N, C-alpha and C positions, 0 to 999 in steps of 0.2 A: 837520328837525322843528321845531315851535314850542316855545318855552320862555320862561320869565320868570326873569330873574336881575339881579344887581347887580355893579358893578365896584369900588365903594369904599363904606365905611360912611358913611351919611348919615341925617339925620332923614327920616321917611317923607313929610313934606310937600314934599320937594325933587323936581323933575321927573323926575330919573333915579335916584331911590331904588330903584325897580324898573322894569325895561324889558322890552319884548317882544323876543325874539331868534329867529333862525333858525339852528339848529346841526345838526351831523351826527347821524344816528340811531346809537346804540351797537349793538354786536354781542354776543350772548350767548356765553359760553364757561364751562367748568368747571361749577360748581354754580349759576350765575346763570340767572335767568329774565329775558327781555325782556318787559316788561309795557306794553301800551297803556293809558295812564292814562285812566280814565273820570271819577273824582271825587276830590277831595282835601279835607282840612281844614287849618286854620291853627292853630298852637300858639305859645305864648310863646317856645319855642326858635327859631322862625323870626325873630321880632323881635330876639332877643338876638344871633343870628348876624349878621343884617343890620346891626345897629348897631355890632358890634365886630370883625367878621372882615375881614382884609385879604387881597389877592390880588396876584399879579404884574400889572404894568401891562398893560392890554388884555384881561385875562381876566375872565370873569363867573362868579360862583358861582350855582348853581341850588339854591334852597331847597326845602323841602317834605318833611315826615316823617309823612305819613298818606296812604294811597292805596287806592283800589279800582280794579281794572283787569282786562284780559284778557291771559292769557299768549299771546304771538304767536310766541315762539321760546324754545328751551331750550338750555343748554349740554350738552356731552357727558356730564357726570357727574350730571345731574339725574335723580332717581328718585322724587320726591314729587309731581310735577305733570306735566301734559301740555299741549300747545298747545290752546287753547280754554277752559281752566279760568278761572273768575272768582275772583280772589283779593283778599285785603286784607293790609296790612302797614304798618309804620312806617318801615322802612328803616334805614339806617346813616348816622350823622352825618358820617362821613368820605368819603362818596360823593355824587355829584350826586343831588339830591332829586327829588321828585315833581311839581314845578312845570314839567312838560314832557310832551309827548305820549307819549314812550316813556322807560322807566326800567329800568336793570339792578338786580336785587336778588337776594341770596343766598336760595335756596329754604328754608334752615333757619330763616329769620325770617319766613316767609310762611305763610298758611293759606288754605283755601277760605273765601270770603265767606259770611256767613249768608244762607240762601236766602230768608228772610222779610223782609229789609230791602232797600230800594232802594239803588242805588249811593251816593247822597248820604247816606242814613241810616247806612250802614255806614262811610263814610269818616270819620265823626265819631269813631270809636272806637279804632282800633288803638293809637296811641301812648299814649293815656290808659289804655286797658285793660291794656296791658303794664305800665305804671307802677303802676297800682293793684294788679294781681295780684302783681307782684314785691314791693310794699310789704307786702301782707298775708301772703303765703305764703312768700316767700323771705327777707325782712328781719325781719318781726315774728314769724314762726314759727307762725302759725295754720295749721291743717289744713283744706283745703276740704271741706265736708260736702255731698256730692251726693245724700244720701238723701232730702232733702225733709221730714225730720222735725223741723225746727227748732222748731216751735211747741210740741212736747211735750218738748223738751230743756231742761235748766236753763240759765240765763244763765251764760256763761263770760267774765267780764271785761267791760271797756268800751273803746270806741274813740271818741276825740274827733278829729274831722276839721276842721282849721282851714282855711277856704276851701272849703267843701263844694259851693258852687254853680258852681264853675269846671269846666273840662273833666275834669281828673283826679278832682276831688271828686265829680262827678256819677256817674261809673261806679264809683268807690271806694265810695261810699255804697251803691249797689245790690249790689255784690259782698259787702260786709260784712254787709248785711242778709240776703242770700240764702244765703251759704255759711258764715257763722260763727254761733255762739251768743252773740256779744257784744251788749251794749247799744250802739247806734250813735247818737252825738251829733254833729250837724253845726253849723258856724258859718256865718252869712251876715248881712250888715248891712242889706240893703234888703228892703222888703216883698215884692217880686216874687222875689228870690233866696231868701228864707226859705221862701216857698211852694213854689218849685221843689224845694228840699231835702226839704221835708215830702212832696211828691208822689213823691219817689224812695224813700221808705220810712224815713227817719231816725226814730228813736224820740223824739228831742228836737232842737229847733233853737234855738240861742242866738245873740246878736249879738256878734261879735268886736270891735266898736267900743265896747263897754261892758265894765266889769269882769266877768271870767268867773266867778270864784268865787261871788259872790252869786247869779248866775243858776243855777249848778249846785246850790248849796245849797238854793235855793228848790224844786228838784226832788228834794231828798233825796240829792244826790250830793256826796261830800266829796273823793274821789280818783278818778283815771282810770288804768286799768292800761296802756293803750296810747294814745299821742298821735301823731297824724300831722299835721305842719304843712306845708301846701302853699304858703303865701304869707306874706310879711312875718314870717318866723320871728324875726328879730332884735328886732322890736317886741314880740313876745309871749313870748319865751323865758323871762323871769324868772317871769311868771305861770304859764306852762305847766309849768315845772320845779316850782313850788310845788304844782300840781294833780296831778302825776304820783305814782302810788302807789309805795311802797317796792318795789324790785325790778321796777319797771315798765320799759317800753320806749318810746323816743322816736325817731320817724323824721321825716325832712324831705327835700324835693326841691329847694327854692329856693336862691338864692345870697345869703346874708345879707350886708348891706353893712357891718355892724360885727361884730367878733368875738363869738362866743357864749361865755359864761362856763360852760363845761361842768363846772366844779367844783361847780356847783349840783346836779349829779346824783350826786356822790360818796357823800354820807351815805345816800342811798337805794339804793346799789348799782344804779343804773339804767343802762341801756345806750342808746347813741346809734347810729342807723343812717342812712346815706345811701342814697338810691335814685337811680340814673341809668340809665334803661332802655336806653341805647345801649351800656352796658358790654360786654355779651356780643358784640355785633357788632363794636365797635371793637377788642377784644382777641382776637377769635376764640376765646373760651373753650371748654373742652371740652364744656360744656353749652349751647352756642349754640342747639341745636335745641329747647330748652325754650320758646323764644318761638313756634316753630311749634306746639308742643303746647298752650301756654296760649291762644293765639289760636283754636285748634281747640275747646278747652273753652268759651271765651266764645261762639263762634259757635253751638255746640250749645245753650248756655243761652238765647241769644237766640231760636233757632228753637223752643225749648220754651216760650217766653213768660215766662221768669223774669227776663230783663233787657231793657231797651229802649234805643233810641238816645238819645244825648245831644245830638243836633242842636239848635242854638238858632236860627241864622239861615242862610239860603241867600243868598249874595251873587252868584249868577249864574254866567256862564261864567268859565273860567280865563284871565285875561289880567292884564296889569300894572295897569291901572286898578282892577279889582275886588280884586286882591290888596293894593294900596296901601290901599284902603278897609278891608279886613279887618285889616291890620297896625295901622292907626290905631285901629280899634275895640278891638283887644286891648290896645293901649298905654293906652287910657282906663281900664282896670281896671274896666270896668262890663259885662263880657260874662257872659251866662248861657248855659251849655252851649257848644257848639262852632259855629264859623263854617265853612260848607262851600261849595265851588265845584264846578262840574260841567261837563265838556265844553270843547272848544276851538273 
């Protein structure tokens, strides 16, 4: 089968930073599905692994943790899916990824694809949707409100999303607006990214390249009950800790390059929460199937017209040249929405 991989960490501008491969097609067993990959998207984790991961000499690692595809074979213990189902998933960081014609994936982290989206539109969402859902409902303790009565409900707290125009921020903003009673505030620095966040439904958009407090106070906001930092947390942490309300909750997903002074949270009795959406799959947690369940919820919300795809750019077919271009774009930190590729 066709695949794209790398043998050693390199800058993306090097000729063999990502290369086209021809490797054996895997075989499904146990609870695994064998999926014929139709569309993928690219995430920051792809670039991080490519730049930092090492492998035995002569071996290639296959990246990719977002896919839509068709189930073409199932293991003996599979009971959630059948051959012919069209599915979406993010996969497992410890296994070969979706930058290949065929991929094995545990059925418990897979769901049926939304019927109202194209393969490319759907491929933009699984990893970011899982991350956003787990942030809101597993880490920060919000309860998803499926009743649709949010407009008549009183506001319950506030959520500040730092980096709201990116992949996670784009679906997180929608989920927060759709399923919570919180006031949702997003940050974005460029005119086009600010408009993107406004179009996703954020109640207020501010510029994270400018002092945050004056912008919030101009809108009558002095403290934030829930802060979610998706990027450059170390640069903003002191200001964010100052904005966090007493007994508030702070969550992050990135990898700060300098230590965070978490003592800034002590006097407020504030809590700190990490989110890493691969945890359930990596450790085989007892609740691993919650990813199947939450992706099913997200698919239903999309098909009901309550959420939309966060596809930003379509970079063509799945090959090394186009994936290198996608990695370079992500590393520029100027991406709005998700980059998607489709077909081999």
